[in-house]
C-alpha positions in Angstrom: 30.2 -45.3 -94.8 28.4 -46.8 -91.8 30.0 -50.2 -91.7 33.4 -49.4 -93.1 34.3 -46.0 -91.8 32.5 -46.0 -88.4 33.6 -49.6 -87.7 37.2 -48.8 -88.5 37.1 -45.6 -86.5 35.6 -47.4 -83.5 38.2 -50.1 -83.7 41.1 -47.5 -83.9 39.7 -45.6 -80.9 39.2 -48.8 -78.9 42.8 -50.0 -79.6 44.1 -46.5 -78.7 42.1 -46.5 -75.5 43.4 -49.9 -74.5 47.0 -48.7 -75.1 46.2 -45.5 -73.1 44.8 -47.6 -70.3 47.8 -49.9 -70.3 50.2 -47.0 -70.2 48.1 -45.3 -67.4 48.0 -48.2 -65.1 50.8 -46.9 -62.8 49.5 -43.3 -63.0 46.7 -42.8 -60.5 45.5 -39.6 -62.0 45.4 -40.8 -65.6 44.0 -44.3 -65.0 40.5 -43.0 -64.3 40.2 -41.0 -67.6 41.8 -43.8 -69.5 39.4 -46.4 -68.2 36.5 -44.0 -68.8 37.5 -43.6 -72.5 37.8 -47.4 -72.8 34.3 -48.0 -71.3 32.8 -45.2 -73.5 34.4 -46.8 -76.6 33.0 -50.1 -75.6 29.6 -48.5 -75.3 30.1 -47.1 -78.8 30.7 -50.6 -80.1 27.6 -51.9 -78.4 25.6 -49.0 -79.9 27.1 -49.7 -83.3 26.2 -53.4 -83.2 22.6 -53.0 -81.9 21.6 -50.1 -84.2 22.4 -52.3 -87.2 20.8 -55.4 -85.7 17.6 -53.5 -84.8 17.4 -52.0 -88.3 17.9 -55.3 -90.0 15.2 -56.9 -87.8 12.7 -54.1 -88.8 13.6 -54.6 -92.5 12.9 -58.3 -92.2 9.6 -57.7 -90.5 8.6 -55.3 -93.3 9.6 -57.9 -95.9 7.6 -60.6 -94.2 4.5 -58.3 -94.1 4.9 -57.2 -97.7 5.3 -60.7 -99.0 2.5 -62.1 -96.8 0.2 -59.4 -98.2 1.4 -60.3 -101.7 0.6 -64.0 -101.0 -2.8 -63.1 -99.5 -3.7 -60.9 -102.5 -2.9 -63.8 -104.9 -4.5 -66.6 -102.9 -6.8 -65.2 -100.2 -4.6 -67.0 -97.6 -1.6 -66.1 -95.5 1.8 -67.7 -95.9 2.3 -71.2 -94.6 3.6 -70.8 -91.1 6.4 -73.3 -91.8 8.1 -70.8 -94.1 11.2 -69.4 -92.5 12.3 -65.8 -92.6 15.2 -66.7 -94.9 12.9 -68.4 -97.3 10.5 -65.4 -97.3 13.4 -63.0 -97.9 14.5 -65.1 -100.9 10.9 -65.3 -102.3 10.7 -61.6 -102.6 12.8 -61.8 -105.7 10.4 -64.2 -107.5 8.0 -62.6 -110.0 4.2 -63.2 -109.5 4.2 -66.1 -112.0 6.9 -68.0 -110.1 6.0 -66.8 -106.5 3.2 -69.2 -105.5 4.7 -72.5 -106.9 8.1 -71.6 -105.4 6.6 -70.7 -102.0 4.8 -74.1 -102.1 8.1 -75.9 -103.1 10.0 -74.0 -100.4 7.7 -75.4 -97.7 7.4 -79.0 -99.1 11.1 -79.4 -100.0 12.5 -77.2 -97.2 14.5 -75.2 -99.7 17.3 -73.0 -98.4 17.5 -69.3 -99.2 20.1 -70.0 -101.8 18.1 -72.8 -103.4 15.1 -70.5 -103.8 17.2 -67.8 -105.4 18.7 -70.4 -107.8 15.2 -71.6 -108.7 14.0 -68.1 -109.8 14.0 -67.9 -113.6 13.1 -64.2 -114.0 14.6 -62.1 -111.3 12.4 -59.4 -109.7 14.6 -56.6 -108.3 14.0 -55.2 -104.8 14.8 -51.5 -105.4 13.5 -50.3 -102.1 15.7 -52.1 -99.6 18.6 -50.0 -98.4 
């Protein structure tokens, strides 16, 4: 609903506001309200973009913390700082038996997110991510 419906509605309103602004250019009374609607629609797009970006950043930070705690519980050490966020996100799908060797390989071989996911033999579902 969020991405599809709200994104399409914002796009439709923005296109309509641009058409309204274009039509109102000669009309001194209507140009103010038409430009105001266009600016407000643009503000809606900015809000739409950043609200999703902020939520994704928070989810990524939570995944990093969860997987770092998982690594610490298994080894007594934090993650290797060379692991990228994409690698950590992919590692969350590895079961405990595959997690440590795969984390080590990810650092040593600089595995991509896709390579890590392909290396997982027994998939561990992430049922809590929205």
